[in-house]
Short mmCIF file of the C-alpha atoms (twelve columns), coordinates in Angstrom:
data_MODEL
# 
_entry.id   MODEL 
# 
loop_
_atom_site.group_PDB 
_atom_site.id 
_atom_site.type_symbol 
_atom_site.label_atom_id 
_atom_site.label_alt_id 
_atom_site.label_comp_id 
_atom_site.label_asym_id 
_atom_site.label_seq_id 
_atom_site.Cartn_x 
_atom_site.Cartn_y 
_atom_site.Cartn_z 
_atom_site.pdbx_PDB_model_num 
ATOM 1   C CA . UNK A 1   83.306 108.152 77.069  1 
ATOM 2   C CA . UNK A 2   82.491 110.598 79.845  1 
ATOM 3   C CA . UNK A 3   85.052 112.308 81.966  1 
ATOM 4   C CA . UNK A 4   84.124 111.755 85.591  1 
ATOM 5   C CA . UNK A 5   84.988 114.678 87.786  1 
ATOM 6   C CA . UNK A 6   84.421 116.388 91.062  1 
ATOM 7   C CA . UNK A 7   81.177 118.115 91.961  1 
ATOM 8   C CA . UNK A 8   81.326 120.865 94.585  1 
ATOM 9   C CA . UNK A 9   79.546 119.314 97.555  1 
ATOM 10  C CA . UNK A 10  77.507 122.453 98.216  1 
ATOM 11  C CA . UNK A 11  76.175 122.372 94.655  1 
ATOM 12  C CA . UNK A 12  72.672 121.134 93.908  1 
ATOM 13  C CA . UNK A 13  72.690 117.406 93.098  1 
ATOM 14  C CA . UNK A 14  72.764 116.952 89.337  1 
ATOM 15  C CA . UNK A 15  70.455 113.947 89.006  1 
ATOM 16  C CA . UNK A 16  70.678 114.049 85.200  1 
ATOM 17  C CA . UNK A 17  74.474 113.744 85.310  1 
ATOM 18  C CA . UNK A 18  74.341 110.897 87.840  1 
ATOM 19  C CA . UNK A 19  71.785 109.132 85.645  1 
ATOM 20  C CA . UNK A 20  74.013 109.538 82.567  1 
ATOM 21  C CA . UNK A 21  76.977 108.119 84.507  1 
ATOM 22  C CA . UNK A 22  74.859 105.154 85.661  1 
ATOM 23  C CA . UNK A 23  73.678 104.472 82.100  1 
ATOM 24  C CA . UNK A 24  77.223 104.603 80.772  1 
ATOM 25  C CA . UNK A 25  78.583 102.209 83.374  1 
ATOM 26  C CA . UNK A 26  75.527 99.917  82.953  1 
ATOM 27  C CA . UNK A 27  76.725 99.252  79.424  1 
ATOM 28  C CA . UNK A 28  79.987 97.875  80.884  1 
ATOM 29  C CA . UNK A 29  78.182 95.162  82.867  1 
ATOM 30  C CA . UNK A 30  79.627 91.662  82.541  1 
ATOM 31  C CA . UNK A 31  76.674 89.436  81.646  1 
ATOM 32  C CA . UNK A 32  77.863 86.324  79.765  1 
ATOM 33  C CA . UNK A 33  74.632 84.510  80.693  1 
ATOM 34  C CA . UNK A 34  72.393 87.326  79.488  1 
ATOM 35  C CA . UNK A 35  71.246 88.711  82.830  1 
ATOM 36  C CA . UNK A 36  69.879 92.260  82.745  1 
ATOM 37  C CA . UNK A 37  72.530 94.981  82.836  1 
ATOM 38  C CA . UNK A 38  72.352 97.532  85.653  1 
ATOM 39  C CA . UNK A 39  74.487 100.492 86.585  1 
ATOM 40  C CA . UNK A 40  74.835 102.803 89.553  1 
ATOM 41  C CA . UNK A 41  76.440 106.179 90.196  1 
ATOM 42  C CA . UNK A 42  76.939 107.641 93.639  1 
ATOM 43  C CA . UNK A 43  77.894 111.125 94.763  1 
ATOM 44  C CA . UNK A 44  80.340 111.166 97.687  1 
ATOM 45  C CA . UNK A 45  80.399 113.817 100.408 1 
ATOM 46  C CA . UNK A 46  83.671 115.210 99.008  1 
ATOM 47  C CA . UNK A 47  82.234 115.611 95.497  1 
ATOM 48  C CA . UNK A 48  83.609 112.447 93.870  1 
ATOM 49  C CA . UNK A 49  81.355 110.326 91.680  1 
ATOM 50  C CA . UNK A 50  81.792 106.557 92.126  1 
ATOM 51  C CA . UNK A 51  80.387 103.943 89.777  1 
ATOM 52  C CA . UNK A 52  79.354 100.302 89.780  1 
ATOM 53  C CA . UNK A 53  77.976 97.857  87.234  1 
ATOM 54  C CA . UNK A 54  76.450 94.379  87.431  1 
ATOM 55  C CA . UNK A 55  78.911 91.450  87.192  1 
ATOM 56  C CA . UNK A 56  77.121 88.179  86.518  1 
ATOM 57  C CA . UNK A 57  78.263 84.814  87.879  1 
ATOM 58  C CA . UNK A 58  76.767 81.447  86.844  1 
ATOM 59  C CA . UNK A 59  75.655 81.033  90.452  1 
ATOM 60  C CA . UNK A 60  73.383 84.040  90.823  1 
ATOM 61  C CA . UNK A 61  74.106 84.367  94.547  1 
ATOM 62  C CA . UNK A 62  77.735 85.124  93.643  1 
ATOM 63  C CA . UNK A 63  76.888 87.858  91.130  1 
ATOM 64  C CA . UNK A 64  77.898 91.387  92.085  1 
ATOM 65  C CA . UNK A 65  75.205 94.035  91.853  1 
ATOM 66  C CA . UNK A 66  75.913 97.542  90.629  1 
ATOM 67  C CA . UNK A 67  75.248 98.979  94.076  1 
ATOM 68  C CA . UNK A 68  77.945 96.754  95.606  1 
ATOM 69  C CA . UNK A 69  80.307 98.063  92.947  1 
ATOM 70  C CA . UNK A 70  79.573 101.607 94.100  1 
ATOM 71  C CA . UNK A 71  80.416 100.688 97.702  1 
ATOM 72  C CA . UNK A 72  83.671 99.054  96.582  1 
ATOM 73  C CA . UNK A 73  84.574 102.071 94.432  1 
ATOM 74  C CA . UNK A 74  83.747 104.376 97.353  1 
ATOM 75  C CA . UNK A 75  86.331 102.718 99.582  1 
ATOM 76  C CA . UNK A 76  88.808 101.993 96.791  1 
ATOM 77  C CA . UNK A 77  89.022 105.694 95.971  1 
ATOM 78  C CA . UNK A 78  89.375 107.091 99.455  1 
ATOM 79  C CA . UNK A 79  86.256 106.352 101.504 1 
ATOM 80  C CA . UNK A 80  83.707 108.898 102.608 1 
ATOM 81  C CA . UNK A 81  79.941 108.847 102.707 1 
ATOM 82  C CA . UNK A 82  77.449 108.557 99.852  1 
ATOM 83  C CA . UNK A 83  75.042 111.491 99.665  1 
ATOM 84  C CA . UNK A 84  73.203 110.630 96.444  1 
ATOM 85  C CA . UNK A 85  72.732 107.521 94.323  1 
ATOM 86  C CA . UNK A 86  71.139 106.616 90.999  1 
ATOM 87  C CA . UNK A 87  70.590 102.985 89.956  1 
ATOM 88  C CA . UNK A 88  69.377 102.260 86.423  1 
ATOM 89  C CA . UNK A 89  67.827 99.134  84.973  1 
ATOM 90  C CA . UNK A 90  68.621 97.572  81.607  1 
ATOM 91  C CA . UNK A 91  66.483 100.135 79.764  1 
ATOM 92  C CA . UNK A 92  68.358 102.986 81.449  1 
ATOM 93  C CA . UNK A 93  65.454 103.967 83.681  1 
ATOM 94  C CA . UNK A 94  66.131 104.848 87.313  1 
ATOM 95  C CA . UNK A 95  65.081 102.130 89.727  1 
ATOM 96  C CA . UNK A 96  65.316 101.557 93.454  1 
ATOM 97  C CA . UNK A 97  67.994 99.295  94.935  1 
ATOM 98  C CA . UNK A 98  66.834 95.939  96.280  1 
ATOM 99  C CA . UNK A 99  66.320 95.458  100.006 1 
ATOM 100 C CA . UNK A 100 69.785 93.948  100.549 1 
ATOM 101 C CA . UNK A 101 71.453 96.784  98.676  1 
ATOM 102 C CA . UNK A 102 69.420 99.403  100.512 1 
ATOM 103 C CA . UNK A 103 70.765 98.001  103.767 1 
ATOM 104 C CA . UNK A 104 74.325 97.852  102.408 1 
ATOM 105 C CA . UNK A 105 74.122 101.415 101.102 1 
ATOM 106 C CA . UNK A 106 72.774 102.704 104.408 1 
ATOM 107 C CA . UNK A 107 76.007 101.533 106.048 1 
ATOM 108 C CA . UNK A 108 78.024 103.738 103.681 1 
ATOM 109 C CA . UNK A 109 75.857 106.779 103.303 1 
ATOM 110 C CA . UNK A 110 74.996 109.929 105.098 1 
ATOM 111 C CA . UNK A 111 71.967 109.568 107.394 1 
ATOM 112 C CA . UNK A 112 69.818 109.338 104.270 1 
ATOM 113 C CA . UNK A 113 71.121 108.510 100.810 1 
ATOM 114 C CA . UNK A 114 68.985 110.440 98.379  1 
ATOM 115 C CA . UNK A 115 67.687 109.008 95.115  1 
ATOM 116 C CA . UNK A 116 65.801 110.713 92.291  1 
ATOM 117 C CA . UNK A 117 62.041 110.984 92.439  1 
# 
């Protein structure tokens, strides 16, 4: 298991590390119905890394996406603004958040939340 730490905020964003964190947390997704696992890792303006994974519910509208988990972790660990985010799909490849999550993330990020690529 990784040890999640603090990244100096003036340091270059380590996209590889954020991707590894997202892959690790993806594997913790709760998917009793077999939905695809996803994970997300966000870098906060104070250097914290916050994580989220997919939590499936039989009624898909009540499932919790990985990106929502990041927002919850952001506020549950002290607040702040997201400055970088990586979301990975079931194969561990970076992917873009859906439209709803993009909107949700914009409410909790710096003027622009960066993503790899």
